[in-house]
N, C-alpha and C positions, 0 to 999 in steps of 0.2 A: 536587702535595704538595693537600689540600681546607683552602682557608680556614677557621680558628676561629673560630667562632659570640662575637657580637659585643653583650654584654649592654650594654642601661645598667640600672643600677639609681638605685632613685630613693625613698629611705630616711633621713628625719632624726633616727634612733634609731642614734646612733654606735655601737654592742655590736651592733646588730646591723648592721649597716652591716658592720662588720670581721670578724664573723664568717660572715658572708655571700661577704665578697670573696675570706675566706679558703678556702672549700669551694667556692663559683663557678670560682677558679681552678686549684684539687686538678682540676679537667676541665681544665685547656690550655683556658681561654675567655679573651677580651680582655671584662674587665669595667671598667667607665662608671661612678664617683658621685659623685651630687648629694642633695645634705643640703637642696637650697633646690626647689621642684619650680617655681620659673620659672628655676631652672638645667638640672633638668632636661624640661622642654620645648622650649627654647633645642636642648638636647642632640639630642630628639628630633627637633624639625623640621630640624635638619643630612640626615640621615638615615643610611640605613649596618646599621641595626639586626639582629640578628636576631629579640630577642627583649625585650624589659619586664618588670623587677618595677620592684612600684610602690607604694607607701604611700599609703593617702588623706587623712592628715592632715597635711599638710608647710605648715611657710612660704612663703607667695610666691603660689604656683598651688595647689590641693587635686589630688588624686591624681582624685578623678571625672572635672573638665576638662582634666587632663592624660590619661585616655582618650578622651570624649566628638575630643580635634583630634585622635587618635592613628587613631582610625577614620577621621576626616574625610581622608587622608592617602589618598592615594590607593596605597598597596605596602601590604604586609598585612603586619604585625607581629600577636609573636603576646605574649597583656599576664600575667601574674601580678599577682592584687592580693592582696597581706600587709599588713592593719588586725587596729589593737584592736579596731573596728565591724563586732559575729559577730553580730552579729543573723543573722534571716534574713530581711529588709528589706532590709541592707547586699546584704545577698549575693544578694539576683536584681535588688540597682537596679547595684549591678558586671558585675551578667554580661548583663541587656539591655542596657547601655550598652557594651558590646564585649570588657573581658573574660572571657577564654579560663580563669582557675582564678582558685578569691579561697581561702584560707588565711587562717588567722581568729588573731592574737595569742593567745599563746604557741605555737609552730607548733613542727615540729623541722626542722633545718636540708638534717636525710639525705630528706626528706621533700616538701624546696620542691627538691631537685635531681633529684629521681626524674623529679617533676612537669615541671619543666623539661625536666628527657631523653626525656621523654614527648612536650611539644609539639611541641620543632626536630623528634624523628623524624617527623612526625603533618604537620609545612610541610612539610618534605620528602620524606616520599612524595605529596602534593600538589601539588610542584611536578615530581615525577618523571610523574609520569600523566598529569599537562597535557603535559609533552613529549612522554612514548609518544603521549599519542592524539591528541595535537595537529589536534585534531576538533569540527568547529560541531556544530550541534544547531540543528535546523529544526523547531518544531511548534506547527501555530495559527498559525501570526505573527508567534511567540517563534522567534531567534534570538539565541544564545551562543560566540563563541569565550572559552573556554577560558584558551590561553595571554593572550591578548589584554586577559580577563576585563572585556567587556564583551558588552554584552548589546541586541536593542534590537526592539521591538512593533511589528508593521504599520510597520518600514524607518523611528522614531522609536526615537533612545535611551537606555535607560531608565537614569536614575541608583539604584545601588543600593547602601550600603554593603558590605565585604567578606562579611558577615555574610547578611545577605541571598542574594546571588550563588551564596554555598554552598551555599545551603541551596534557593533558584532549580535551579541544576545539578544536584546528587544527586535534586529531584524531575528534571523536564526527562529525569532520563540512561534512571529508571526507569518509564518511563509504566504509569498499573493495576495495580503496586505498591502493599502498602496501607502504613503503615509510621505503628507509635504513637510516641507524641512522647517516650518512651525508643530510642526506635531511632534518631528523628532527632540528639535528643539525644550522643549513645555515634556517628553518623556524620559530623554537625554539625559540634561541636561540639569532640565527643571526650572524651565523659566520660556519665557511665550514673547518676544520683542524683536518684532521686526528691525532688520535692517545688520541683525545678527546671522543667518542664512548661509552670508556668507561661512560661518564657520565649521556647517553640516556639512558642507563640497569640498572644504576639504581637507574632515574627518576620511571621508567617503571616499572620496582620491588616494586618499594614505591606509585608507584598508583594503584599496581595490586593487596596488601595488604589492599587498600580503596578502589576498588570497586568490588571486583573480589566476586565470592564466595568463592571459593578454587584457591585462587591465584598459587598453583600448578599447576589448571590447568584453566585456563581461558575463558571464553567465550565474552569476551570486547574484550580488544588490545589479540592481537594471532599471534606465530610470524610465519613468514613465512620466513620456514630454505634455510637459503643464499638467502638471500633480502633485511628481513627487519619484517618490523610487519605493522597491516590489524586490524582494527577497526568494528565492526561485532556490532550489539544489544544484546544482549542476550539471545530475539528468534530469532534472522539471523545468530545464529552460531552452525556454525558448525563441 
């Protein structure tokens, strides 16, 4: 029997938490609720979670710090932020520090459950693909192991965040193909919303700083003006 997903819910509004607990448990998911950020952080660090649902404004430790700490862990946990901070700035900030989705309050509980299901399916599909392919990539001094989630450049280990690894792996598997920012959002982040392309730019800039000899004149992740980006090995770049 497949193990039920383990959901960590960090939400200090009792009414919202009770409603979410009811609907999430109706899906036969195992749900643990914390009303304080520091308690949520301790639970997160204990590990074993399939999904984190997180408010931003919390007593103890705020949600942004919990999100940062989650992304510093080696095991990738998908994150949905739910917050009364509904401005575009807060949405972009939440996504840039590693959240997979962002729902402003008030929100539809049924929509949140649907998005949670989509994220869990996406993570499982990625894991299945990695297990099935179980193949390394080697291009221009760059090597990547999707199972161990390790990347090396000219023999030296690369320190990549989980999202940076996913983005680089997606590029490296399809050298020469041009992807728009929306293509990358959909394929790597799992959603396609105009207005969040800045998130892609930020991650590509960070990747270039880590894998390019000269980030100002990149030889691997190339800009195709007016279209997007493409990946080329160091030898194949022109």
